[in-house]
N, C-alpha and C positions, 0 to 999 in steps of 0.2 A: 504494499499499500504506499503510495507516495505521501510525502510529508511536506509541510511548510515549516521551514527552519529559519528563525530570525536570529541574527548574530549582532551583538553589541559593538561598541567602539573598539577597534583593533589597535589604533595608534602605534603602528610600527612594531607590534609584538608578533612577529612571524612565528616564533617557536610556539607560542600559545595557540595561534591560529591553526597551524598544521596539526598540533596535538589534539585540538578540539575537533577538527574534521575527522581525524582518525577515530577519536573516542565516540563521536556521534555516528560513525560509519555512514557517511553521506553517500547516497546512491544517485546514479544519473537521473532517475525519475523524480527525486526530491527537488523542491524549489527552495533555494536559499535566498534570504533577503538580508543583505548587509546594511546596517543602518547609518553608515557614514563615519567620518573621522578615521580614515585609514592611515593618515600621515601624522607627522609631528610627535614629539615627546619620546616615543619608544625608539629602540635602536635600529629597526629593520624596515623602515619605510620603503626602500627600493624593493626589497624582497616581497613585501606585502602586496605592492602594486603589481609586480611580476606574477605573483600567485593568483591574484584576482583576474588578471588578463588571461592567464592559462585556464582558469576555471570557466571563463565565459565560453570557451571552445569545447568544454567537455561536460558541462553541467548546466542546469537551468539556474541562472544567477541573476538576481535583481540587485543592483547596487544603487543605494541612495547617496545623496550629497550631504555632507556635514559642514559645519562652519569652518573646520580646519582645512578642508579642500578649498573653500572660498578664500580663506586667508592666503593659502599657498598660491592660488591663481592670481590674486591681487598683488602678491609680492613682486610679480614681474613688471608691474606697471609704474612703480615709483620708489624712490628711496624711503619715503616715510612708510609706505605699505610693506616694504621689505623689512624694515626695523620692527614694525608691529608684528609681522609673522615670526621673525626670529625670537622675539620676546614671548611668543606663545608656543614655542617648542620647535620652531623651524630649524634651529641649529642642529637638532638630532637628524633632520632630513639631510642637511649638508653632509654630515658625517657618513650617513648611510650610502651616499653617492660618491664619497671620497672627493668632494669638491674642495678646492683650495680656499683658504680663509678670504673672505671678501666683505666689504661694507655695502655692497650694492647688488641690485637685481640681475646684472648682466651675467653673473656666475651661474644663474639658473639655466642659461642656454645650453649648459653641458648635460642637463638631464635629458634622457632620450625623448625624442618627439613622440613616440608611441605612448609614453607615460602621460605627457601633457594632453594628448588626444583622449586618453581614457578619462582623465580628470575633467576635461571640458565637455565631452560628448556622451559619455556612458553613464552619467549619474543622474538619477531622477529625484524630484522633489518629494514624492510620496508614492506609495503603491498600496493596493487594497484587494482583499478577497471578499467573499460574501459576508464574512463575520468579523474580520479585523481590518484595520488600516495601519500602515507602517510610515513613520516619519522619523527624522533625526532627533528633533528636540521636543516639539510639542505641537498642538493644534488648538486654535480657538474653537471651543465647543459650539458656538453659534454661527460659524462660517463654513460654507462648503469647502471640501478639501482643495478643489481646483482654484479657489479664490483666497487661500490662506496667504498672509503677508510673510515675506522672507524673515522678518525679525522674530516671528513666532515659530516658523518651521525649523529654523537653524540656530536660534539663539535663546529662546525662552526656556527657563528652568522648569522642571516637572510641576512642582507646586500643587500636586493633587488636583488636577482638573476635574470639572464635572463631566458627565457623559456627553460625548459628541452627539450632535443632532442626527447623525446617520444611525445611531444606535449601536455602531460597531465598537469593538474593543480596540483601543489605541496601544500600539507597541512602539516604544521609542528608546533612544539612548541619551547621550549628551550630559545628563545630570549624574556625574560620577559618584558612585557609592563607595566610600572608604571601607565600609563593612564587608565588601565583597558580595553582598546580597542584593537582589533586585528590590525595587519598590513595587508593590502590587496592590491594586484595588480591584473591585468587581469589573471595572470598565477601562482600566489603564495599567500598563506595566512598563517600567523603565528597567532596561537590562544593561546599562553601562555600569559595570562593576570594577572599574579602574584597573584594567589589565596592565597599563603602563606603570602604575604606581605601586607594584607589589601585590595587586589584587588578582582578579580572575577575569577571563574573557568568557562571556556567557552566550549560550545558544538556547533559545526557547522553541521547543517542539510545540507548535500551535495546537495540534489536535490532542496530544497527550497532556498538554498543560504541564510540561516537565522541563526543568532547567538542567542543561549540561554545562559544565565549566572546565576550563583548563588554564594553566598559568605558564609563566615563562620558565619555570623549573620542570615543566612537562608533567606536573601533577594533575589529576582529574578528580572530579566528584559530580554527583547528580542528586536532584531532589525534586519533589513535586511542588508546583506553585500553589496547589490546593492547601498546602500546609501553612501558607501565609495569608490566606483570606479569613 
C-alpha cells in the first residue's frame, strides 16, 4: 500500500536524511513530501540537494520551498542579502561546497547550475491531499491555500493555529522544537524537530499517524502521534 510521507526541515543533515529514508523503507510507490529548509546550518547542504535531485528521478517526491531557500536565492542579488543569508546559516553552505572565503555574492556562481535550477524551479509553495495540506511554516486558517501570503507560508511560527477553512489537517515545519518531539493538535502538526541542532529529523506517515526519526549519529526511533493528542 502506498504511503504519504512528510519529512521535516533537513538543514544540510544528509546523514540523518539517508538514515531516515532507510529506516522508513521508502518504496517507489510512496509519495514523499519534504517541507523545505534543505539548506543552511547543517554540514552537508550540497549532498542534501544532490540527494533530492536523485530522488526526483526514482521516487514520487514533492519538494516544498522554505524560508532558507528564499534567503539563499536572494543572497545572489546583493551584498546586504548575502550578509543576511550568511548570518542565517549560509556559512555552512559555503563550507559544504568548498567555496573560498568571500564577503560577496559572486562566490555563489561556483555552485552548480543544476542546484540553482532545483532551488528556483522545483519547489512548491504548498501541496495537498484529500485530508491533509503541507506547507513550510504556517497557513492563515481563513484564507484559501492558493491565496496565502508569503510571510505566512514561509515565515510564520506555528502558534497553535485554529483549523483551516478547508477542514484539512495542516502538516508543517519551520518552528524548530528543541525537545526533538513534534507539536501536535487534532488539526495541525509541526515536524521540525531540529535535526541540525543535535535533535532529530522527523518523517510523518500520514495514514498510520506515526513518526519516524533519525539523527546525525545514525540513531533511529519511532512512535505514534496518537500518543500526543
